[in-house]
Each structure stands twice: as C-alpha cells, then as structure tokens.
N, C-alpha and C positions, 0 to 999 in steps of 0.2 A: 451736485451731492451724488454720492456713489450708492445707488440703490441696492447693488449686490451685498455691500457689507450690512446694510440696514436689514435686509432679506435674511442673511445669514445669523445676524444677532436674533432676530424674531424666532427663527426656527430653532436654533440652538438653545436659546431661553425657555421656549415650549417644550422642547425635548427634555431639557433638565427638571424642568416642573412637573412633567409627566412621570417622569422615573422617580422623582422623589415621592409623589402620592401614591404611585405603584408599590414603591419599597415599605411606605408607611403603612399601605393596606396589608401586604404580606407580613409585616412584623406583628401588626394588630391580630391578623388571623391565627398567626403561630402562637402567640400570647393567649389568646382564647382556646387553643386546642390544648397548651399545655396545662391551663386551669382546669379544663375538662378531665384530662388525663390523671392529673393530681387528685381531683375529687373524687374520681372511680376508685382509687386505691386508698383513699382516706379512711374509709371505714370497711370493716368486715362485710356489712350488709350488701353493698353496693357491688362489691367484687366476689361475692361469696360463689357464684357459679364458677367463676374461673378458678379461685383457690380451691374449690372443691374436686375439680377435673383433675389437679395433679396430685397424685398419691406422694406422700411425704419423702419415701425414699427415693423415688424417680426426681423429684424436684430438688432434694438436696444434692444428689449425684449431678444432675444437670448444672446446678449453680456453681458447683467445685469444679465442673469441666470448664466453665467460664470464668473461672478465678473471681467468685463471688463469696464473700464471707457469710456463713451461715448461721455461727454460733450466736445463740441469744436472741435471735432475729425472728420474727414472725413471718407467716408465708406470705402475706400482702408485701411486706418489705422486700422478700426475695424475688417474687415473681414481678413486683413492678422494676427492680434493679435488671432483672432479665430482659425485660421488655425494653427498657430504656438502652441497654447495650446491645442487645442482639435481635431486635425484630419488632418491636412496637413503635413507641414515640421516638422520634429523633432520627429515624434512618430514611 
C-alpha cells in the first residue's frame, strides 16, 4: 500500500475542510457586519450624530460629486450610500 498517497489525501482533505470552515466564518462575520451597518442607518435616532455632522448643502454637493441621486431622499439614505460606495461598509 502506498502511504504517500494516503497521507496526501488526508492532508488535502483536512486543508479543504479547514478552508471551507474559514470561508463560512468570514461570510458569517460579513453578514453580521452588514446587518449592524443596515440597522445603524435604519432609524434617524441611531444615526443622528452622523447626519447632524453634515450640513445639507455640503452633503448634497458631495453626493452629487460621487454620482449619487439626492432628489426626494433623506439624509440617512444619502449618507448610507456614500458610505457604501466610498468609505464605510464594503471597502
């Protein structure tokens, strides 16, 4: 019996299982971060300090420079999209 093949299979299988578990853990962590991010912007009360920090005219101009549609949208939505595209979540 060729033990080198058996050893290779055991090591390969172990590495594949380890990579799968690590990938699942990373995906789970990313999903949790996304939920926390979405919850933060869901209500005005939770993101009050952030939305208050941006004067309306500067926020609108910044959003337009980044190609974000602002017409008929609240500050929370605009700031959330800015974070998603250029600085917060997902980068």
